[in-house]
C-alpha positions as CSV (number, residue, x, y, z in Angstrom):
1,M,-25.6,-11.2,-33.0
2,E,-27.5,-14.5,-33.0
3,K,-28.9,-13.9,-29.6
4,K,-30.0,-10.3,-30.3
5,K,-31.7,-11.5,-33.3
6,T,-33.5,-14.4,-31.5
7,N,-34.4,-11.8,-28.9
8,M,-35.8,-9.5,-31.1
9,V,-38.1,-12.0,-32.9
10,A,-39.4,-13.4,-29.3
11,I,-40.0,-9.4,-28.6
12,V,-42.1,-8.9,-31.6
13,T,-43.9,-12.3,-31.2
14,M,-44.6,-11.5,-27.4
15,C,-46.0,-8.2,-28.7
16,F,-48.3,-9.6,-31.4
17,I,-49.8,-12.1,-28.7
18,F,-50.3,-9.2,-26.2
19,A,-52.7,-7.3,-29.1
20,M,-54.6,-10.8,-29.4
21,I,-55.2,-10.9,-25.7
22,S,-56.9,-7.4,-26.0
23,F,-58.9,-8.5,-29.0
24,V,-60.5,-11.5,-27.6
25,T,-61.1,-9.9,-24.0
26,N,-62.7,-6.7,-25.4
27,M,-65.3,-8.6,-27.5
28,A,-67.2,-9.4,-24.2
29,A,-68.6,-6.1,-22.8
30,P,-70.0,-5.0,-26.3
31,F,-71.4,-8.3,-26.9
32,G,-73.3,-8.0,-23.6
33,N,-75.4,-5.2,-25.2
34,I,-76.8,-7.9,-27.5
35,W,-77.3,-10.3,-24.8
36,G,-78.5,-8.0,-22.3
37,N,-81.4,-6.9,-24.6
38,Q,-82.6,-10.4,-24.2
39,Y,-81.4,-11.5,-20.8
40,P,-81.1,-8.3,-18.4
41,W,-78.9,-10.4,-16.0
42,S,-76.4,-11.2,-18.9
43,K,-74.7,-8.0,-19.7
44,M,-71.6,-8.8,-17.9
45,A,-71.9,-12.4,-17.8
46,G,-69.8,-13.0,-21.0
47,N,-67.1,-10.8,-19.5
48,L,-67.5,-12.7,-16.0
49,M,-67.1,-16.1,-17.7
50,N,-64.0,-14.7,-19.4
51,F,-62.4,-13.9,-16.3
52,V,-63.5,-16.5,-14.2
53,A,-61.5,-18.8,-16.4
54,Y,-58.3,-17.2,-15.1
55,L,-59.5,-18.5,-11.6
56,F,-59.1,-22.0,-12.7
57,M,-56.4,-21.8,-15.6
58,G,-53.9,-19.3,-13.8
59,I,-51.8,-22.0,-11.7
60,P,-52.0,-24.7,-14.0
61,A,-51.0,-22.2,-16.9
62,G,-47.9,-21.3,-14.6
63,K,-47.0,-25.1,-14.4
64,M,-47.3,-25.4,-18.0
65,L,-44.5,-22.9,-18.6
66,L,-42.3,-25.1,-16.4
67,K,-43.3,-28.4,-17.8
68,I,-43.9,-27.6,-21.6
69,G,-42.3,-24.3,-21.9
70,Y,-43.4,-21.0,-23.5
71,K,-43.6,-22.0,-27.1
72,N,-46.0,-24.8,-26.5
73,T,-47.8,-23.1,-24.0
74,T,-48.6,-20.5,-26.3
75,L,-49.7,-23.1,-29.1
76,V,-52.1,-24.6,-26.8
77,A,-53.6,-21.2,-25.6
78,L,-54.0,-20.5,-29.5
79,A,-55.8,-23.7,-30.4
80,T,-58.1,-23.2,-27.3
81,G,-58.9,-19.5,-28.2
82,F,-59.8,-20.8,-31.9
83,I,-62.2,-23.3,-30.3
84,G,-63.8,-20.6,-27.9
85,V,-64.5,-18.3,-30.8
86,V,-65.9,-21.1,-33.0
87,I,-68.5,-21.9,-29.9
88,Q,-69.3,-18.0,-29.4
89,W,-70.4,-18.2,-33.2
90,L,-72.3,-21.6,-32.5
91,S,-74.4,-19.5,-30.1
92,S,-75.9,-17.5,-33.3
93,K,-77.1,-20.7,-34.8
94,V,-78.6,-22.2,-31.7
95,G,-82.4,-21.5,-31.2
96,G,-84.4,-20.8,-28.0
97,G,-82.9,-19.8,-24.5
98,S,-79.9,-22.1,-24.8
99,A,-78.2,-19.8,-27.1
100,I,-77.1,-17.6,-24.2
101,Y,-75.3,-20.7,-22.4
102,V,-73.5,-21.7,-25.7
103,Y,-72.2,-18.2,-25.8
104,L,-71.0,-18.1,-22.2
105,L,-69.3,-21.4,-22.7
106,G,-67.5,-20.0,-25.5
107,A,-66.5,-16.8,-23.3
108,F,-65.3,-19.3,-20.7
109,V,-63.1,-21.3,-23.2
110,C,-61.8,-17.9,-24.5
111,G,-60.9,-16.9,-21.0
112,F,-58.5,-20.1,-20.8
113,C,-57.1,-18.9,-23.9
114,V,-56.0,-15.3,-22.8
115,C,-55.1,-16.7,-19.4
116,M,-52.3,-18.7,-21.0
117,L,-51.2,-16.1,-23.1
118,N,-51.1,-13.7,-20.5
119,T,-48.9,-16.2,-18.3
120,V,-46.9,-16.3,-21.3
121,V,-46.3,-12.9,-22.5
122,N,-45.7,-11.0,-19.2
123,P,-42.7,-12.8,-17.6
124,M,-41.2,-13.4,-21.2
125,L,-41.1,-9.8,-22.0
126,N,-39.7,-8.9,-18.4
127,I,-37.0,-11.4,-18.8
128,L,-36.1,-10.4,-22.3
129,G,-35.9,-6.7,-20.7
130,G,-33.6,-8.0,-17.9
131,G,-36.3,-7.0,-15.3
132,G,-36.4,-3.4,-13.7
133,N,-37.4,-0.6,-15.6
134,K,-36.2,-2.0,-18.7
135,G,-38.7,-4.9,-18.2
136,N,-41.4,-2.6,-17.7
137,Q,-40.6,-0.7,-20.7
138,Y,-40.9,-4.1,-22.9
139,I,-44.1,-4.9,-21.1
140,Q,-45.4,-1.4,-22.1
141,I,-44.4,-1.9,-25.8
142,G,-46.6,-4.8,-25.7
143,G,-49.3,-3.1,-24.1
144,T,-49.4,-0.4,-26.7
145,L,-50.5,-3.1,-29.4
146,N,-52.7,-4.4,-26.5
147,S,-54.5,-1.1,-26.6
148,L,-54.6,-0.8,-30.3
149,T,-56.9,-3.7,-30.7
150,G,-58.6,-2.8,-27.4
151,T,-59.7,0.3,-29.3
152,L,-60.7,-1.3,-32.5
153,T,-62.9,-3.8,-30.9
154,P,-65.5,-2.1,-29.5
155,L,-65.6,0.3,-32.2
156,L,-66.1,-2.6,-34.9
157,V,-68.8,-4.2,-32.6
158,G,-70.6,-0.9,-32.1
159,A,-70.4,-0.3,-35.9
160,L,-71.9,-3.6,-36.6
161,I,-74.6,-3.5,-34.1
162,G,-75.5,0.0,-34.6
163,T,-78.8,0.2,-32.2
164,V,-79.7,-2.6,-30.2
165,T,-83.3,-3.9,-31.0
166,A,-85.1,-7.2,-30.1
167,S,-83.9,-8.8,-33.3
168,T,-80.3,-7.7,-32.8
169,S,-78.3,-11.3,-32.4
170,M,-74.8,-12.5,-32.4
171,S,-75.1,-13.2,-36.1
172,D,-74.9,-9.4,-36.5
173,V,-71.3,-9.6,-35.3
174,A,-70.4,-12.9,-37.0
175,P,-67.9,-11.0,-39.7
176,L,-65.9,-10.1,-36.3
177,L,-65.7,-13.5,-35.2
178,F,-64.4,-14.9,-38.3
179,I,-61.7,-12.4,-38.3
180,A,-60.6,-13.8,-34.8
181,M,-60.7,-17.2,-35.9
182,G,-58.3,-16.4,-38.8
183,V,-56.3,-14.5,-36.5
184,F,-55.8,-17.5,-34.2
185,A,-55.0,-20.0,-36.9
186,L,-52.5,-17.8,-38.4
187,A,-50.7,-17.0,-35.2
188,F,-50.5,-20.6,-34.5
189,I,-49.0,-21.4,-37.8
190,I,-46.3,-18.5,-37.2
191,I,-45.4,-19.3,-33.7
192,S,-45.1,-22.8,-34.7
193,L,-42.4,-21.7,-36.9
194,L,-40.6,-19.8,-34.7
195,K,-37.8,-20.3,-31.9
196,I,-38.7,-18.6,-28.3
197,P,-36.4,-18.6,-25.6
198,E,-37.2,-21.2,-22.8
199,P,-35.7,-19.8,-19.6
200,A,-37.6,-22.1,-17.4
201,K,-36.1,-25.3,-19.0
202,E,-32.6,-23.9,-18.7
203,R,-32.8,-24.4,-15.2
204,N,-32.5,-27.9,-13.6
205,A,-34.4,-27.5,-10.3
206,T,-38.1,-28.0,-10.6
207,V,-39.0,-28.2,-6.7
208,Y,-37.8,-25.2,-4.6
209,E,-37.7,-24.6,-1.0
210,H,-39.9,-21.4,-1.1
211,S,-42.6,-20.3,-3.2
212,A,-43.9,-16.8,-4.7
213,W,-46.5,-16.9,-1.8
214,N,-43.5,-16.2,0.6
215,F,-42.9,-12.9,-1.1
216,R,-45.1,-10.3,0.8
217,H,-44.7,-7.6,-2.2
218,F,-45.8,-10.3,-4.6
219,V,-48.9,-11.2,-2.7
220,L,-49.9,-7.6,-2.3
221,G,-49.3,-7.1,-6.1
222,A,-51.4,-10.1,-7.0
223,I,-54.3,-8.5,-4.9
224,A,-53.4,-5.2,-6.8
225,I,-53.9,-7.0,-10.0
226,F,-57.2,-8.2,-9.1
227,F,-58.5,-4.7,-8.2
228,Y,-56.6,-3.2,-11.2
229,V,-58.3,-5.4,-14.1
230,G,-61.8,-4.6,-12.3
231,I,-60.7,-1.0,-13.0
232,E,-59.6,-1.5,-16.3
233,I,-62.7,-3.3,-17.5
234,G,-65.2,-1.7,-15.4
235,I,-64.5,2.0,-16.3
236,P,-65.2,1.6,-20.0
237,S,-67.8,-0.9,-19.7
238,Q,-70.2,1.1,-17.5
239,V,-69.5,4.4,-20.0
240,N,-70.5,1.9,-22.8
241,F,-73.5,0.7,-21.0
242,Y,-74.4,4.2,-19.8
243,L,-74.4,5.9,-23.4
244,A,-76.0,2.8,-24.8
245,D,-79.0,2.5,-22.8
246,A,-81.9,3.6,-24.7
247,T,-84.5,3.3,-21.8
248,G,-83.9,6.9,-20.8
249,K,-81.7,5.6,-17.6
250,G,-78.7,6.4,-19.8
251,A,-77.1,9.3,-21.3
252,F,-79.6,9.8,-24.0
253,P,-83.4,9.9,-24.2
254,A,-85.2,6.9,-24.6
255,G,-85.3,5.4,-28.0
256,F,-82.2,7.1,-29.0
257,A,-81.1,5.9,-32.4
258,G,-77.8,4.6,-32.8
259,A,-76.8,4.9,-29.0
260,A,-74.9,1.5,-29.0
261,A,-72.9,2.5,-31.8
262,I,-72.1,5.8,-30.0
263,G,-71.3,4.2,-26.8
264,G,-68.9,1.7,-28.6
265,A,-67.3,4.6,-30.4
266,I,-66.6,6.7,-27.1
267,A,-65.6,3.5,-25.0
268,A,-63.3,3.0,-27.8
269,I,-61.5,6.4,-26.9
270,Y,-60.6,5.1,-23.4
271,W,-58.7,2.3,-25.2
272,L,-57.2,4.6,-27.7
273,L,-56.1,6.8,-24.7
274,M,-54.4,3.5,-23.0
275,M,-52.5,2.8,-26.2
276,V,-51.2,6.5,-26.0
277,G,-49.9,6.3,-22.5
278,R,-48.4,2.9,-23.1
279,L,-46.6,4.5,-25.8
280,C,-45.5,7.3,-23.9
281,S,-44.6,5.0,-21.1
282,T,-42.3,2.9,-23.7
283,F,-40.0,6.3,-23.9
284,I,-40.0,7.2,-20.3
285,S,-39.6,3.9,-18.6
286,G,-36.3,3.6,-19.2
287,K,-35.4,6.6,-17.0
288,V,-38.5,7.1,-14.6
289,S,-38.9,4.3,-12.1
290,T,-41.9,2.1,-12.2
291,R,-42.9,2.9,-8.9
292,T,-43.0,6.8,-9.4
293,Q,-45.1,6.1,-12.6
294,M,-47.6,4.1,-10.3
295,I,-47.9,6.6,-7.8
296,S,-48.6,9.4,-10.4
297,V,-51.2,7.9,-12.7
298,T,-53.1,6.2,-9.6
299,S,-53.3,9.4,-7.9
300,L,-54.5,11.4,-11.3
301,A,-57.0,8.6,-11.8
302,I,-58.5,8.8,-8.2
303,L,-59.1,12.7,-9.2
304,L,-60.7,12.1,-12.6
305,V,-63.0,9.5,-11.3
306,L,-64.1,11.9,-8.3
307,I,-64.8,14.8,-10.6
308,A,-66.7,12.4,-13.1
309,I,-69.0,11.4,-10.3
310,F,-70.1,14.8,-9.0
311,I,-70.4,16.5,-12.7
312,P,-74.2,16.6,-13.3
313,K,-75.6,14.7,-16.2
314,S,-77.1,18.0,-17.5
315,V,-73.6,19.3,-18.2
316,T,-72.7,18.2,-21.3
317,I,-69.7,18.3,-23.9
318,N,-69.2,17.1,-27.8
319,M,-67.3,14.0,-28.3
320,P,-66.6,11.9,-31.5
321,G,-68.8,8.9,-32.0
322,Y,-70.6,6.9,-34.5
323,S,-73.9,6.0,-35.8
324,A,-75.3,4.3,-38.8
325,A,-77.4,7.4,-39.5
326,E,-74.5,10.1,-39.4
327,G,-71.5,8.1,-39.5
328,F,-68.5,9.5,-37.6
329,S,-69.6,12.5,-36.0
330,M,-69.6,14.6,-32.9
331,F,-72.1,13.8,-30.1
332,Q,-73.5,15.6,-27.2
333,V,-72.7,13.5,-24.1
334,P,-72.4,14.1,-20.4
335,L,-69.0,15.8,-19.5
336,S,-68.4,12.8,-16.9
337,C,-68.0,10.7,-19.8
338,L,-64.8,12.5,-20.9
339,F,-63.3,12.6,-17.4
340,L,-63.7,8.6,-17.4
341,V,-62.2,7.9,-20.8
342,L,-59.3,10.1,-19.8
343,C,-58.5,7.3,-17.2
344,G,-57.3,5.5,-20.1
345,L,-54.1,7.4,-19.8
346,C,-53.7,6.3,-16.1
347,T,-54.7,2.7,-16.5
348,S,-52.5,2.5,-19.4
349,L,-49.2,2.2,-17.1
350,M,-50.7,-0.2,-14.2
351,W,-50.9,-3.6,-15.6
352,G,-47.0,-3.5,-16.6
353,A,-46.2,-1.4,-13.4
354,I,-47.8,-3.7,-11.0
355,F,-46.3,-6.9,-12.7
356,N,-42.8,-5.6,-12.9
357,L,-43.2,-4.4,-9.2
358,A,-44.8,-7.8,-8.0
359,V,-42.3,-10.0,-9.8
360,E,-39.1,-7.9,-9.0
361,G,-36.3,-10.0,-7.3
362,L,-38.4,-13.4,-7.5
363,G,-35.8,-15.3,-9.9
364,K,-36.5,-18.8,-10.3
365,Y,-39.9,-18.0,-8.9
366,T,-41.1,-15.9,-11.6
367,E,-43.0,-18.6,-14.0
368,A,-45.0,-19.9,-10.9
369,A,-45.7,-16.2,-9.9
370,S,-47.1,-15.4,-13.3
371,G,-49.6,-18.4,-12.8
372,I,-50.7,-17.1,-9.6
373,F,-50.7,-13.6,-10.7
374,M,-52.9,-14.6,-14.1
375,M,-55.4,-16.5,-11.5
376,L,-56.0,-13.0,-9.6
377,V,-57.0,-11.6,-13.1
378,V,-60.6,-12.9,-12.3
379,G,-61.1,-9.8,-10.8
380,G,-61.7,-8.5,-14.1
381,G,-64.9,-10.4,-14.3
382,I,-65.8,-10.1,-10.6
383,M,-65.5,-6.5,-9.7
384,P,-67.2,-5.3,-13.1
385,F,-70.0,-7.6,-12.6
386,I,-70.3,-6.0,-8.8
387,Q,-70.1,-2.6,-10.3
388,D,-72.9,-3.4,-12.7
389,F,-75.1,-4.6,-9.9
390,I,-74.5,-1.4,-8.3
391,A,-75.0,0.6,-11.1
392,K,-78.7,-0.9,-11.8
393,G,-79.5,-0.2,-8.3
394,A,-77.9,3.1,-7.4
395,G,-77.2,4.6,-11.2
396,Y,-74.3,4.6,-13.3
397,M,-72.1,7.5,-11.8
398,N,-72.4,5.9,-8.3
399,S,-71.1,2.8,-9.3
400,Y,-67.6,4.3,-9.8
401,W,-67.3,4.6,-6.0
402,L,-66.4,1.2,-6.0
403,V,-63.6,2.2,-8.9
404,I,-62.6,4.9,-6.0
405,A,-62.0,2.1,-3.4
406,M,-60.2,-0.2,-5.8
407,L,-57.8,3.0,-6.9
408,C,-57.0,3.7,-3.2
409,Y,-55.5,0.1,-2.7
410,L,-53.4,0.6,-5.9
411,L,-51.9,3.9,-4.2
412,Y,-51.4,2.2,-1.1
413,Y,-49.5,-0.7,-3.2
414,A,-47.4,1.9,-5.2
415,L,-46.5,3.7,-2.1
416,V,-45.8,0.9,0.6
417,G,-46.7,-2.5,-0.4
418,C,-44.6,-3.0,-3.4
419,K,-41.4,-2.8,-1.4
420,N,-39.3,-6.2,-1.3
421,V,-39.0,-7.2,2.4
422,N,-38.0,-10.6,1.7
423,K,-34.6,-10.2,0.0
424,D,-33.2,-13.2,2.4
425,I,-35.0,-15.8,0.3
426,P,-32.5,-17.1,-2.3
427,V,-34.0,-16.8,-5.8
428,D,-30.8,-18.0,-8.1
């Protein structure tokens, strides 16, 4: 009974951390609308810095799990996140051209935070679920809360910004940054008082004959997560930029009032649908295999993005949005935006599915694998940055051909690459 109570506390704690990860990560893209107005090159720079941090922190974070445990790694991450948000807030107090670099430093520090939190939460939920379909089910439960905060963040930023003008600055979103600081401080206090299972400390051996790199399905899974995070971030980010572009190259005519708010609100629908998808997955993951789910949603995502690419901009539909002048209302936007935000239903299952398939059968190599896995999350910065570069030259919709290519790899992984062909390696 005591063990079940401890596990439940740990599950709730990990799900809360999952929510915080999305809250911090999803501030970067809408903040890009602010900085992009002053520095066109910087629209995805904050997002890039946030994810580049994974490249540097992934493996060290995995080693931290082995050295200081899950709880202490979480506390270090929360303290780091608080500092990162403070630095971003300070960018609104710095004058001249140096402000953008202060902001990017803050985004980089926040990247260290979310990398450590991701390294903790994914293996812990998988372990608490006993791996397999149940482990995936627990990750999807945490992912549901992750998507809830992902929905609220761009919506809140869009509402605070309204229309991006020459005078728009980080001071306009200061309330959101103060909320983030408070959440980090509160989470630090709560988790410092909790008892969290420490599976890595229960093992005596710290040096093993093999490593996670010896498992082919894990290596291919790490590549899959590199592309997946690029897809997850790239789809809504470009929808947001497409709708928020007030130059006439985007969805609306030049000078359209409230474009940024509408873009943020419609991008939020994508994250809302991710929440719906993950919630549904929590009910079916105990019965439907992770691999089957992955094959289904990847195939559907390819179809939805292809339709979005080929639908003319002139074909429109009414979708819910927000503007300072009209509040929450229905706005006429290109139909392609609907198909792109519907991809949220598909991407909702992919993170948990890929992690679950990639670490299946790794046993004592799971903690180190989680660190390597997080290092490859840098794809969430690199691939959307490349997509944004393509969008500037070839147009917003043509940039989604990159998303198609990445989705094709995920389909390959679900069909073939996820099979463990290294079962001869001892993992106990």
